[in-house]
C-alpha positions in Angstrom: 20.4 41.5 7.4 20.3 37.1 6.7 20.9 35.9 3.8 20.1 31.8 4.9 18.2 30.5 2.0 14.3 30.3 2.2 12.2 27.4 0.1 8.5 26.3 0.6 7.2 23.2 1.8 7.4 21.0 -1.3 11.3 21.6 -0.9 11.3 20.9 2.7 10.5 18.0 2.4 12.5 17.0 -0.3 15.8 18.0 1.9 14.3 15.7 4.3 14.2 12.9 2.0 18.0 13.4 1.9 18.7 13.5 5.5 18.4 17.1 6.3 16.9 19.2 9.2 14.3 21.6 8.4 13.1 24.2 10.2 10.6 27.2 9.8 12.8 30.6 10.0 9.9 32.0 12.5 10.1 28.8 14.9 11.7 30.6 17.9 12.3 27.4 19.9 16.0 26.4 20.5 17.2 23.8 18.3 13.5 23.3 17.0 13.0 21.6 13.6 11.4 18.6 11.6 13.5 15.8 9.8 12.3 12.5 8.9 12.7 9.5 10.8 13.3 5.9 9.8 13.2 1.8 11.4 10.2 3.1 13.6 8.7 0.4 16.0 6.7 0.5 18.7 5.8 -2.0 21.9 2.6 -2.8 21.6 0.3 -3.8 24.8 1.2 -7.7 25.4 5.3 -6.5 24.6 5.8 -7.2 21.5 8.1 -5.5 19.2 6.3 -4.4 16.2 7.6 -2.9 12.9 5.3 -0.4 11.4 5.6 -0.7 7.8 3.0 1.6 5.4 2.2 0.7 2.4 2.3 4.0 0.9 5.0 5.1 2.8 7.2 2.4 4.1 8.8 2.5 7.7 8.6 6.1 8.1 7.5 9.8 9.6 8.4 13.3 9.9 10.1 14.2 13.8 9.1 17.3 15.6 12.1 18.1 17.2 11.1 20.5 20.0 12.0 22.0 23.6 10.3 19.2 25.8 11.4 16.3 23.0 10.3 14.6 20.6 7.1 13.9 18.4 6.8 11.1 16.3 4.4 11.4 13.0 4.5 16.0 13.3 1.1 17.3 10.9 1.8 20.5 9.1 -0.2 22.8 9.2 -1.8 25.0 6.6 0.8 27.7 7.1 3.3 25.1 7.7 2.4 24.3 3.5 1.7 27.8 2.7 4.3 29.3 4.0 8.0 29.9 1.9 9.8 30.5 4.5 10.9 27.0 5.7 15.0 26.9 5.9 17.8 24.3 7.0 18.7 23.4 10.9 22.1 23.0 11.9 
């Protein structure tokens, strides 16, 4: 029987803020997880690098790391937010 400690989404967010990776226990993709990305920047149409800054969240976003690569600005579903099966990822 798997004894991995499970927790809610609020706790998952706190772990991400501490630099940890988290995932839903039911996610079955190899190495799928979410983590907090910082120092976010992008190149605009003029080729200039813009450091993304936001008054409320600064320069960070939740990144989903999956089998196809990284998705910045991942949004949690209702099921994700209400689930109690979040675990630490390796």
